[in-house]
All heavy atoms as TSV, in Angstrom:
chain	resi	resn	atom	element	x	y	z
A	1	MET	N	N	0.851	-1.169	0.000
A	1	MET	CA	C	0.000	0.000	0.000
A	1	MET	C	C	0.900	1.235	0.000
A	1	MET	O	O	1.840	1.323	0.780
A	1	MET	CB	C	-0.891	-0.026	1.243
A	1	MET	CG	C	-1.692	1.229	1.426
A	1	MET	SD	S	-2.739	1.279	2.906
A	1	MET	CE	C	-3.556	-0.277	2.860
A	2	THR	N	N	0.568	2.169	-0.830
A	2	THR	CA	C	1.338	3.416	-0.859
A	2	THR	C	C	0.925	4.289	0.321
A	2	THR	O	O	-0.160	4.126	0.885
A	2	THR	CB	C	1.100	4.200	-2.161
A	2	THR	OG1	O	-0.265	4.639	-2.188
A	2	THR	CG2	C	1.397	3.365	-3.399
A	3	LEU	N	N	1.795	5.209	0.677
A	3	LEU	CA	C	1.466	6.125	1.773
A	3	LEU	C	C	0.289	7.021	1.397
A	3	LEU	O	O	-0.523	7.367	2.259
A	3	LEU	CB	C	2.686	6.958	2.155
A	3	LEU	CG	C	3.818	6.190	2.828
A	3	LEU	CD1	C	4.997	7.124	3.106
A	3	LEU	CD2	C	3.362	5.518	4.100
A	4	ASP	N	N	0.181	7.382	0.120
A	4	ASP	CA	C	-0.952	8.209	-0.311
A	4	ASP	C	C	-2.277	7.463	-0.132
A	4	ASP	O	O	-3.265	8.040	0.322
A	4	ASP	CB	C	-0.780	8.636	-1.765
A	4	ASP	CG	C	0.287	9.696	-1.936
A	4	ASP	OD1	O	0.572	10.420	-0.961
A	4	ASP	OD2	O	0.847	9.800	-3.047
A	5	ARG	N	N	-2.291	6.176	-0.490
A	5	ARG	CA	C	-3.513	5.379	-0.317
A	5	ARG	C	C	-3.839	5.218	1.166
A	5	ARG	O	O	-5.009	5.303	1.573
A	5	ARG	CB	C	-3.351	4.012	-0.994
A	5	ARG	CG	C	-4.568	3.135	-0.892
A	5	ARG	CD	C	-5.753	3.723	-1.626
A	5	ARG	NE	N	-6.881	2.800	-1.534
A	5	ARG	CZ	C	-8.131	3.167	-1.513
A	5	ARG	NH1	N	-8.457	4.439	-1.625
A	5	ARG	NH2	N	-9.077	2.292	-1.407
A	6	ALA	N	N	-2.811	4.994	1.975
A	6	ALA	CA	C	-3.013	4.883	3.419
A	6	ALA	C	C	-3.614	6.175	3.964
A	6	ALA	O	O	-4.518	6.134	4.803
A	6	ALA	CB	C	-1.698	4.559	4.118
A	7	ARG	N	N	-3.126	7.307	3.500
A	7	ARG	CA	C	-3.670	8.605	3.937
A	7	ARG	C	C	-5.155	8.711	3.618
A	7	ARG	O	O	-5.952	9.178	4.434
A	7	ARG	CB	C	-2.930	9.751	3.249
A	7	ARG	CG	C	-1.629	10.086	3.863
A	7	ARG	CD	C	-1.003	11.311	3.183
A	7	ARG	NE	N	0.321	11.511	3.697
A	7	ARG	CZ	C	1.438	11.031	3.140
A	7	ARG	NH1	N	1.377	10.363	2.010
A	7	ARG	NH2	N	2.602	11.254	3.695
A	8	GLU	N	N	-5.532	8.297	2.409
A	8	GLU	CA	C	-6.936	8.364	2.005
A	8	GLU	C	C	-7.809	7.516	2.927
A	8	GLU	O	O	-8.853	7.974	3.401
A	8	GLU	CB	C	-7.103	7.859	0.573
A	8	GLU	CG	C	-6.493	8.733	-0.486
A	8	GLU	CD	C	-6.530	8.085	-1.867
A	8	GLU	OE1	O	-7.215	7.048	-2.042
A	8	GLU	OE2	O	-5.861	8.605	-2.768
A	9	LEU	N	N	-7.374	6.292	3.178
A	9	LEU	CA	C	-8.168	5.380	3.991
A	9	LEU	C	C	-8.201	5.800	5.459
A	9	LEU	O	O	-9.252	5.718	6.105
A	9	LEU	CB	C	-7.613	3.957	3.851
A	9	LEU	CG	C	-7.723	3.363	2.449
A	9	LEU	CD1	C	-6.983	2.037	2.379
A	9	LEU	CD2	C	-9.169	3.213	2.024
A	10	ILE	N	N	-7.084	6.270	5.981
A	10	ILE	CA	C	-7.051	6.721	7.370
A	10	ILE	C	C	-7.919	7.961	7.545
A	10	ILE	O	O	-8.625	8.098	8.553
A	10	ILE	CB	C	-5.602	6.958	7.834
A	10	ILE	CG1	C	-4.871	5.614	7.955
A	10	ILE	CG2	C	-5.566	7.713	9.162
A	10	ILE	CD1	C	-3.380	5.729	8.206
A	11	ALA	N	N	-7.905	8.856	6.574
A	11	ALA	CA	C	-8.736	10.070	6.658
A	11	ALA	C	C	-10.212	9.710	6.782
A	11	ALA	O	O	-10.942	10.331	7.574
A	11	ALA	CB	C	-8.501	10.957	5.442
A	12	ILE	N	N	-10.657	8.702	6.058
A	12	ILE	CA	C	-12.053	8.264	6.135
A	12	ILE	C	C	-12.362	7.759	7.542
A	12	ILE	O	O	-13.393	8.110	8.127
A	12	ILE	CB	C	-12.329	7.162	5.092
A	12	ILE	CG1	C	-12.257	7.757	3.684
A	12	ILE	CG2	C	-13.691	6.506	5.338
A	12	ILE	CD1	C	-12.232	6.713	2.575
A	13	GLN	N	N	-11.476	6.941	8.095
A	13	GLN	CA	C	-11.690	6.377	9.424
A	13	GLN	C	C	-11.676	7.457	10.504
A	13	GLN	O	O	-12.474	7.409	11.444
A	13	GLN	CB	C	-10.643	5.308	9.726
A	13	GLN	CG	C	-10.661	4.145	8.766
A	13	GLN	CD	C	-12.000	3.451	8.678
A	13	GLN	OE1	O	-12.656	3.208	9.677
A	13	GLN	NE2	N	-12.417	3.142	7.458
A	14	VAL	N	N	-10.773	8.427	10.378
A	14	VAL	CA	C	-10.690	9.512	11.357
A	14	VAL	C	C	-11.963	10.352	11.329
A	14	VAL	O	O	-12.465	10.768	12.377
A	14	VAL	CB	C	-9.438	10.381	11.106
A	14	VAL	CG1	C	-9.478	11.663	11.907
A	14	VAL	CG2	C	-8.174	9.587	11.437
A	15	ASP	N	N	-12.507	10.588	10.148
A	15	ASP	CA	C	-13.744	11.369	10.040
A	15	ASP	C	C	-14.905	10.698	10.770
A	15	ASP	O	O	-15.734	11.374	11.370
A	15	ASP	CB	C	-14.117	11.593	8.577
A	15	ASP	CG	C	-13.252	12.626	7.906
A	15	ASP	OD1	O	-12.583	13.414	8.616
A	15	ASP	OD2	O	-13.230	12.654	6.654
A	16	MET	N	N	-14.947	9.362	10.736
A	16	MET	CA	C	-16.023	8.635	11.417
A	16	MET	C	C	-15.781	8.592	12.924
A	16	MET	O	O	-16.715	8.711	13.700
A	16	MET	CB	C	-16.146	7.236	10.849
A	16	MET	CG	C	-16.671	7.223	9.446
A	16	MET	SD	S	-16.936	5.543	8.923
A	16	MET	CE	C	-16.404	5.651	7.243
A	17	GLY	N	N	-14.543	8.369	13.334
A	17	GLY	CA	C	-14.104	8.531	14.711
A	17	GLY	C	C	-14.623	7.612	15.787
A	17	GLY	O	O	-14.559	7.966	16.951
A	18	GLY	N	N	-15.111	6.426	15.477
A	18	GLY	CA	C	-15.605	5.529	16.517
A	18	GLY	C	C	-14.584	4.471	16.918
A	18	GLY	O	O	-13.469	4.414	16.408
A	19	GLY	N	N	-14.993	3.619	17.834
A	19	GLY	CA	C	-14.126	2.555	18.318
A	19	GLY	C	C	-13.735	1.567	17.237
A	19	GLY	O	O	-12.592	1.102	17.183
A	20	TYR	N	N	-14.683	1.213	16.386
A	20	TYR	CA	C	-14.365	0.306	15.286
A	20	TYR	C	C	-13.396	0.967	14.312
A	20	TYR	O	O	-12.558	0.303	13.711
A	20	TYR	CB	C	-15.627	-0.131	14.543
A	20	TYR	CG	C	-16.510	-1.044	15.353
A	20	TYR	CD1	C	-17.764	-0.635	15.779
A	20	TYR	CD2	C	-16.086	-2.324	15.703
A	20	TYR	CE1	C	-18.574	-1.467	16.527
A	20	TYR	CE2	C	-16.886	-3.166	16.452
A	20	TYR	CZ	C	-18.132	-2.736	16.856
A	20	TYR	OH	O	-18.928	-3.567	17.601
A	21	ASN	N	N	-13.515	2.263	14.169
A	21	ASN	CA	C	-12.622	2.994	13.283
A	21	ASN	C	C	-11.198	2.996	13.818
A	21	ASN	O	O	-10.245	2.951	13.052
A	21	ASN	CB	C	-13.132	4.412	13.056
A	21	ASN	CG	C	-14.540	4.405	12.504
A	21	ASN	OD1	O	-15.475	4.643	13.244
A	21	ASN	ND2	N	-14.692	4.069	11.244
A	22	ARG	N	N	-11.058	3.004	15.141
A	22	ARG	CA	C	-9.725	2.904	15.745
A	22	ARG	C	C	-9.082	1.588	15.346
A	22	ARG	O	O	-7.909	1.539	14.976
A	22	ARG	CB	C	-9.821	2.994	17.266
A	22	ARG	CG	C	-8.471	2.875	17.956
A	22	ARG	CD	C	-8.639	2.840	19.482
A	22	ARG	NE	N	-7.376	2.936	20.161
A	22	ARG	CZ	C	-6.598	1.890	20.442
A	22	ARG	NH1	N	-6.960	0.687	20.064
A	22	ARG	NH2	N	-5.453	2.055	21.070
A	23	ASN	N	N	-9.842	0.506	15.389
A	23	ASN	CA	C	-9.306	-0.795	14.995
A	23	ASN	C	C	-8.949	-0.818	13.514
A	23	ASN	O	O	-7.939	-1.414	13.130
A	23	ASN	CB	C	-10.304	-1.905	15.319
A	23	ASN	CG	C	-10.446	-2.124	16.805
A	23	ASN	OD1	O	-9.531	-1.828	17.568
A	23	ASN	ND2	N	-11.593	-2.622	17.222
A	24	SER	N	N	-9.744	-0.185	12.696
A	24	SER	CA	C	-9.443	-0.108	11.265
A	24	SER	C	C	-8.145	0.653	11.031
A	24	SER	O	O	-7.325	0.251	10.208
A	24	SER	CB	C	-10.581	0.574	10.505
A	24	SER	OG	O	-11.749	-0.194	10.601
A	25	VAL	N	N	-7.968	1.746	11.754
A	25	VAL	CA	C	-6.739	2.532	11.622
A	25	VAL	C	C	-5.541	1.700	12.056
A	25	VAL	O	O	-4.500	1.713	11.411
A	25	VAL	CB	C	-6.834	3.848	12.435
A	25	VAL	CG1	C	-5.485	4.522	12.565
A	25	VAL	CG2	C	-7.839	4.790	11.795
A	26	ARG	N	N	-5.687	0.932	13.135
A	26	ARG	CA	C	-4.590	0.070	13.576
A	26	ARG	C	C	-4.213	-0.940	12.496
A	26	ARG	O	O	-3.039	-1.205	12.267
A	26	ARG	CB	C	-4.963	-0.659	14.871
A	26	ARG	CG	C	-4.937	0.237	16.095
A	26	ARG	CD	C	-5.383	-0.481	17.352
A	26	ARG	NE	N	-4.758	-1.769	17.532
A	26	ARG	CZ	C	-3.597	-1.976	18.169
A	26	ARG	NH1	N	-2.964	-0.955	18.693
A	26	ARG	NH2	N	-3.104	-3.181	18.287
A	27	MET	N	N	-5.199	-1.498	11.832
A	27	MET	CA	C	-4.921	-2.459	10.760
A	27	MET	C	C	-4.228	-1.779	9.583
A	27	MET	O	O	-3.301	-2.338	8.985
A	27	MET	CB	C	-6.202	-3.160	10.330
A	27	MET	CG	C	-6.753	-4.065	11.418
A	27	MET	SD	S	-8.188	-4.997	10.918
A	27	MET	CE	C	-7.436	-6.160	9.820
A	28	LEU	N	N	-4.672	-0.586	9.251
A	28	LEU	CA	C	-4.026	0.164	8.171
A	28	LEU	C	C	-2.589	0.505	8.540
A	28	LEU	O	O	-1.683	0.399	7.702
A	28	LEU	CB	C	-4.819	1.434	7.863
A	28	LEU	CG	C	-6.171	1.223	7.192
A	28	LEU	CD1	C	-7.003	2.494	7.260
A	28	LEU	CD2	C	-5.990	0.763	5.762
A	29	LEU	N	N	-2.357	0.892	9.786
A	29	LEU	CA	C	-1.005	1.207	10.222
A	29	LEU	C	C	-0.111	-0.032	10.225
A	29	LEU	O	O	1.088	0.064	9.944
A	29	LEU	CB	C	-1.024	1.847	11.608
A	29	LEU	CG	C	-1.613	3.258	11.674
A	29	LEU	CD1	C	-1.660	3.735	13.121
A	29	LEU	CD2	C	-0.847	4.228	10.803
A	30	ALA	N	N	-0.678	-1.186	10.512
A	30	ALA	CA	C	0.098	-2.429	10.452
A	30	ALA	C	C	0.559	-2.692	9.022
A	30	ALA	O	O	1.699	-3.110	8.787
A	30	ALA	CB	C	-0.732	-3.596	10.974
A	31	GLU	N	N	-0.303	-2.421	8.066
A	31	GLU	CA	C	0.067	-2.568	6.654
A	31	GLU	C	C	1.155	-1.564	6.275
A	31	GLU	O	O	2.104	-1.902	5.569
A	31	GLU	CB	C	-1.172	-2.384	5.779
A	31	GLU	CG	C	-0.937	-2.560	4.312
A	31	GLU	CD	C	-0.637	-3.991	3.907
A	31	GLU	OE1	O	-1.025	-4.919	4.654
A	31	GLU	OE2	O	-0.004	-4.182	2.855
A	32	VAL	N	N	1.013	-0.345	6.742
A	32	VAL	CA	C	2.043	0.672	6.488
A	32	VAL	C	C	3.369	0.222	7.091
A	32	VAL	O	O	4.428	0.350	6.469
A	32	VAL	CB	C	1.606	2.049	7.057
A	32	VAL	CG1	C	2.763	3.041	7.060
A	32	VAL	CG2	C	0.437	2.609	6.262
A	33	ALA	N	N	3.322	-0.335	8.298
A	33	ALA	CA	C	4.546	-0.791	8.972
A	33	ALA	C	C	5.239	-1.882	8.173
A	33	ALA	O	O	6.473	-1.898	8.058
A	33	ALA	CB	C	4.220	-1.288	10.376
A	34	ARG	N	N	4.480	-2.803	7.603
A	34	ARG	CA	C	5.069	-3.887	6.809
A	34	ARG	C	C	5.809	-3.359	5.589
A	34	ARG	O	O	6.837	-3.882	5.205
A	34	ARG	CB	C	3.991	-4.880	6.378
A	34	ARG	CG	C	3.613	-5.864	7.452
A	34	ARG	CD	C	2.754	-6.983	6.899
A	34	ARG	NE	N	1.385	-6.570	6.636
A	34	ARG	CZ	C	0.441	-6.482	7.541
A	34	ARG	NH1	N	0.702	-6.735	8.798
A	34	ARG	NH2	N	-0.777	-6.121	7.218
A	35	GLU	N	N	5.259	-2.339	4.967
A	35	GLU	CA	C	5.836	-1.850	3.716
A	35	GLU	C	C	6.776	-0.663	3.882
A	35	GLU	O	O	7.671	-0.474	3.076
A	35	GLU	CB	C	4.722	-1.493	2.739
A	35	GLU	CG	C	3.921	-2.707	2.319
A	35	GLU	CD	C	2.977	-2.410	1.180
A	35	GLU	OE1	O	3.242	-1.501	0.384
A	35	GLU	OE2	O	1.948	-3.118	1.112
A	36	HIS	N	N	6.565	0.150	4.933
A	36	HIS	CA	C	7.326	1.391	5.072
A	36	HIS	C	C	8.051	1.527	6.404
A	36	HIS	O	O	8.723	2.539	6.629
A	36	HIS	CB	C	6.408	2.598	4.852
A	36	HIS	CG	C	5.717	2.562	3.530
A	36	HIS	ND1	N	6.345	2.892	2.355
A	36	HIS	CD2	C	4.455	2.202	3.187
A	36	HIS	CE1	C	5.494	2.753	1.348
A	36	HIS	NE2	N	4.347	2.333	1.838
A	37	GLY	N	N	7.864	0.565	7.300
A	37	GLY	CA	C	8.551	0.595	8.584
A	37	GLY	C	C	7.905	1.528	9.595
A	37	GLY	O	O	6.888	2.170	9.331
A	38	GLN	N	N	8.549	1.596	10.746
A	38	GLN	CA	C	8.031	2.397	11.855
A	38	GLN	C	C	7.991	3.886	11.517
A	38	GLN	O	O	7.102	4.603	11.965
A	38	GLN	CB	C	8.854	2.163	13.126
A	38	GLN	CG	C	8.272	2.810	14.361
A	38	GLN	CD	C	6.917	2.252	14.751
A	38	GLN	OE1	O	6.685	1.047	14.637
A	38	GLN	NE2	N	6.022	3.106	15.207
A	39	ASN	N	N	8.920	4.341	10.696
A	39	ASN	CA	C	8.908	5.759	10.305
A	39	ASN	C	C	7.628	6.132	9.567
A	39	ASN	O	O	7.079	7.212	9.769
A	39	ASN	CB	C	10.128	6.109	9.453
A	39	ASN	CG	C	11.401	6.125	10.255
A	39	ASN	OD1	O	11.376	6.339	11.454
A	39	ASN	ND2	N	12.513	5.887	9.590
A	40	GLY	N	N	7.150	5.238	8.696
A	40	GLY	CA	C	5.898	5.482	7.987
A	40	GLY	C	C	4.717	5.538	8.935
A	40	GLY	O	O	3.822	6.373	8.799
A	41	VAL	N	N	4.718	4.642	9.926
A	41	VAL	CA	C	3.646	4.613	10.922
A	41	VAL	C	C	3.654	5.906	11.736
A	41	VAL	O	O	2.615	6.552	11.915
A	41	VAL	CB	C	3.795	3.387	11.856
A	41	VAL	CG1	C	2.806	3.460	13.008
A	41	VAL	CG2	C	3.602	2.100	11.072
A	42	ASP	N	N	4.834	6.273	12.218
A	42	ASP	CA	C	4.936	7.497	13.026
A	42	ASP	C	C	4.516	8.725	12.232
A	42	ASP	O	O	3.879	9.635	12.774
A	42	ASP	CB	C	6.360	7.670	13.550
A	42	ASP	CG	C	6.726	6.623	14.587
A	42	ASP	OD1	O	5.816	5.961	15.117
A	42	ASP	OD2	O	7.933	6.463	14.858
A	43	GLN	N	N	4.834	8.748	10.962
A	43	GLN	CA	C	4.437	9.863	10.093
A	43	GLN	C	C	2.911	9.966	10.028
A	43	GLN	O	O	2.356	11.060	10.149
A	43	GLN	CB	C	5.016	9.645	8.699
A	43	GLN	CG	C	4.649	10.697	7.697
A	43	GLN	CD	C	5.230	10.389	6.309
A	43	GLN	OE1	O	6.113	9.554	6.154
A	43	GLN	NE2	N	4.709	11.059	5.310
A	44	MET	N	N	2.224	8.835	9.875
A	44	MET	CA	C	0.759	8.845	9.806
A	44	MET	C	C	0.151	9.263	11.143
A	44	MET	O	O	-0.821	10.020	11.182
A	44	MET	CB	C	0.235	7.454	9.428
A	44	MET	CG	C	0.577	7.005	8.040
A	44	MET	SD	S	-0.269	7.970	6.779
A	44	MET	CE	C	1.111	8.324	5.734
A	45	ILE	N	N	0.744	8.776	12.244
A	45	ILE	CA	C	0.226	9.138	13.566
A	45	ILE	C	C	0.330	10.639	13.784
A	45	ILE	O	O	-0.606	11.279	14.265
A	45	ILE	CB	C	0.969	8.354	14.672
A	45	ILE	CG1	C	0.612	6.869	14.590
A	45	ILE	CG2	C	0.630	8.917	16.056
A	45	ILE	CD1	C	1.415	5.974	15.506
A	46	ARG	N	N	1.465	11.208	13.416
A	46	ARG	CA	C	1.631	12.664	13.569
A	46	ARG	C	C	0.691	13.435	12.651
A	46	ARG	O	O	0.047	14.401	13.064
A	46	ARG	CB	C	3.072	13.058	13.244
A	46	ARG	CG	C	4.037	12.784	14.341
A	46	ARG	CD	C	5.423	13.358	14.006
A	46	ARG	NE	N	6.420	12.717	14.819
A	46	ARG	CZ	C	7.181	11.688	14.440
A	46	ARG	NH1	N	7.076	11.202	13.227
A	46	ARG	NH2	N	8.059	11.161	15.262
A	47	GLU	N	N	0.639	13.023	11.397
A	47	GLU	CA	C	-0.145	13.742	10.392
A	47	GLU	C	C	-1.630	13.823	10.765
A	47	GLU	O	O	-2.269	14.856	10.562
A	47	GLU	CB	C	0.018	13.036	9.040
A	47	GLU	CG	C	-0.594	13.758	7.884
A	47	GLU	CD	C	-0.253	13.113	6.558
A	47	GLU	OE1	O	0.845	12.536	6.428
A	47	GLU	OE2	O	-1.097	13.189	5.649
A	48	PHE	N	N	-2.166	12.735	11.303
A	48	PHE	CA	C	-3.589	12.694	11.631
A	48	PHE	C	C	-3.865	12.848	13.123
A	48	PHE	O	O	-5.005	12.694	13.553
A	48	PHE	CB	C	-4.203	11.384	11.121
A	48	PHE	CG	C	-4.303	11.317	9.633
A	48	PHE	CD1	C	-3.347	10.645	8.891
A	48	PHE	CD2	C	-5.338	11.941	8.956
A	48	PHE	CE1	C	-3.427	10.581	7.507
A	48	PHE	CE2	C	-5.435	11.893	7.580
A	48	PHE	CZ	C	-4.472	11.211	6.856
A	49	ALA	N	N	-2.824	13.144	13.922
A	49	ALA	CA	C	-2.956	13.282	15.382
A	49	ALA	C	C	-3.646	12.058	15.982
A	49	ALA	O	O	-4.533	12.170	16.833
A	49	ALA	CB	C	-3.691	14.561	15.744
A	50	LEU	N	N	-3.223	10.884	15.538
A	50	LEU	CA	C	-3.844	9.642	15.990
A	50	LEU	C	C	-3.523	9.343	17.450
A	50	LEU	O	O	-4.253	8.590	18.094
A	50	LEU	CB	C	-3.401	8.470	15.101
A	50	LEU	CG	C	-3.803	8.583	13.628
A	50	LEU	CD1	C	-3.205	7.436	12.827
A	50	LEU	CD2	C	-5.304	8.638	13.466
A	51	ASP	N	N	-2.480	9.959	17.955
A	51	ASP	CA	C	-2.168	9.801	19.378
A	51	ASP	C	C	-3.249	10.468	20.227
A	51	ASP	O	O	-3.660	9.940	21.254
A	51	ASP	CB	C	-0.779	10.343	19.709
A	51	ASP	CG	C	-0.543	11.765	19.220
A	51	ASP	OD1	O	-1.280	12.246	18.331
A	51	ASP	OD2	O	0.399	12.402	19.710
A	52	GLU	N	N	-3.752	11.603	19.781
A	52	GLU	CA	C	-4.800	12.317	20.508
A	52	GLU	C	C	-6.182	11.734	20.238
A	52	GLU	O	O	-7.003	11.612	21.140
A	52	GLU	CB	C	-4.797	13.791	20.127
A	52	GLU	CG	C	-3.526	14.521	20.515
A	52	GLU	CD	C	-3.465	15.923	19.935
A	52	GLU	OE1	O	-4.498	16.408	19.434
A	52	GLU	OE2	O	-2.376	16.517	19.989
A	53	LYS	N	N	-6.456	11.379	18.993
A	53	LYS	CA	C	-7.790	10.926	18.610
A	53	LYS	C	C	-8.079	9.491	19.010
A	53	LYS	O	O	-9.195	9.168	19.411
A	53	LYS	CB	C	-7.979	11.099	17.104
A	53	LYS	CG	C	-7.984	12.551	16.694
A	53	LYS	CD	C	-8.097	12.725	15.211
A	53	LYS	CE	C	-8.046	14.210	14.881
A	53	LYS	NZ	N	-7.816	14.463	13.482
A	54	PHE	N	N	-7.078	8.610	18.861
A	54	PHE	CA	C	-7.298	7.188	19.118
A	54	PHE	C	C	-6.339	6.604	20.147
A	54	PHE	O	O	-6.363	5.402	20.393
A	54	PHE	CB	C	-7.187	6.383	17.823
A	54	PHE	CG	C	-8.276	6.649	16.827
A	54	PHE	CD1	C	-7.963	7.012	15.528
A	54	PHE	CD2	C	-9.608	6.533	17.164
A	54	PHE	CE1	C	-8.957	7.246	14.588
A	54	PHE	CE2	C	-10.614	6.767	16.239
A	54	PHE	CZ	C	-10.287	7.128	14.947
A	55	GLY	N	N	-5.470	7.418	20.728
A	55	GLY	CA	C	-4.541	6.922	21.731
A	55	GLY	C	C	-3.446	6.027	21.174
A	55	GLY	O	O	-2.958	5.146	21.877
A	56	LEU	N	N	-3.060	6.234	19.931
A	56	LEU	CA	C	-2.000	5.437	19.311
A	56	LEU	C	C	-0.680	6.191	19.457
A	56	LEU	O	O	-0.473	7.198	18.793
A	56	LEU	CB	C	-2.313	5.185	17.831
A	56	LEU	CG	C	-3.621	4.430	17.578
A	56	LEU	CD1	C	-3.937	4.391	16.095
A	56	LEU	CD2	C	-3.539	3.030	18.143
A	57	PRO	N	N	0.211	5.720	20.330
A	57	PRO	CA	C	1.431	6.477	20.629
A	57	PRO	C	C	2.468	6.413	19.509
A	57	PRO	O	O	2.605	5.399	18.826
A	57	PRO	CB	C	1.956	5.812	21.895
A	57	PRO	CG	C	1.404	4.435	21.858
A	57	PRO	CD	C	0.089	4.523	21.129
A	58	ILE	N	N	3.169	7.486	19.351
A	58	ILE	CA	C	4.272	7.567	18.394
A	58	ILE	C	C	5.420	6.700	18.906
A	58	ILE	O	O	5.721	6.704	20.085
A	58	ILE	CB	C	4.722	9.030	18.222
A	58	ILE	CG1	C	3.606	9.845	17.588
A	58	ILE	CG2	C	6.002	9.113	17.390
A	58	ILE	CD1	C	3.839	11.325	17.571
A	59	GLY	N	N	6.028	5.947	18.002
A	59	GLY	CA	C	7.192	5.158	18.337
A	59	GLY	C	C	6.901	3.747	18.836
A	59	GLY	O	O	7.805	2.955	18.999
A	60	GLN	N	N	5.644	3.442	19.052
A	60	GLN	CA	C	5.294	2.110	19.534
A	60	GLN	C	C	4.846	1.260	18.346
A	60	GLN	O	O	4.056	1.696	17.511
A	60	GLN	CB	C	4.169	2.177	20.557
A	60	GLN	CG	C	3.830	0.840	21.179
A	60	GLN	CD	C	2.794	0.969	22.276
A	60	GLN	OE1	O	2.267	2.065	22.512
A	60	GLN	NE2	N	2.492	-0.115	22.930
A	61	ALA	N	N	5.359	0.032	18.289
A	61	ALA	CA	C	5.005	-0.872	17.198
A	61	ALA	C	C	3.512	-1.190	17.239
A	61	ALA	O	O	2.938	-1.382	18.312
A	61	ALA	CB	C	5.823	-2.150	17.283
A	62	ILE	N	N	2.897	-1.238	16.074
A	62	ILE	CA	C	1.480	-1.576	15.950
A	62	ILE	C	C	1.390	-3.094	15.835
A	62	ILE	O	O	1.937	-3.687	14.906
A	62	ILE	CB	C	0.856	-0.913	14.711
A	62	ILE	CG1	C	0.964	0.615	14.791
A	62	ILE	CG2	C	-0.581	-1.345	14.533
A	62	ILE	CD1	C	0.213	1.248	15.936
A	63	ILE	N	N	0.709	-3.706	16.767
A	63	ILE	CA	C	0.545	-5.166	16.753
A	63	ILE	C	C	-0.940	-5.459	16.530
A	63	ILE	O	O	-1.791	-4.952	17.243
A	63	ILE	CB	C	1.010	-5.785	18.084
A	63	ILE	CG1	C	2.477	-5.464	18.311
A	63	ILE	CG2	C	0.753	-7.282	18.088
A	63	ILE	CD1	C	2.977	-5.827	19.667
A	64	THR	N	N	-1.208	-6.279	15.516
A	64	THR	CA	C	-2.604	-6.628	15.237
A	64	THR	C	C	-2.883	-8.054	15.592
A	64	THR	O	O	-2.049	-8.877	15.705
A	64	THR	CB	C	-2.947	-6.398	13.763
A	64	THR	OG1	O	-2.067	-7.155	12.953
A	64	THR	CG2	C	-2.877	-4.947	13.415
């Protein structure tokens, strides 16, 4: 998955903002981690403020 595609999908989930959406974002971040590493994940967390919105900390590995 490209980072641009991940951005599109994460933006949709953030707009909805529920508990199930948090799980969807975690799954998307796991895919980003596989292809782009932890730096890609941290970039998405910062860009969408996922640490504040869903409690996903920067620098912590996403485990699904």
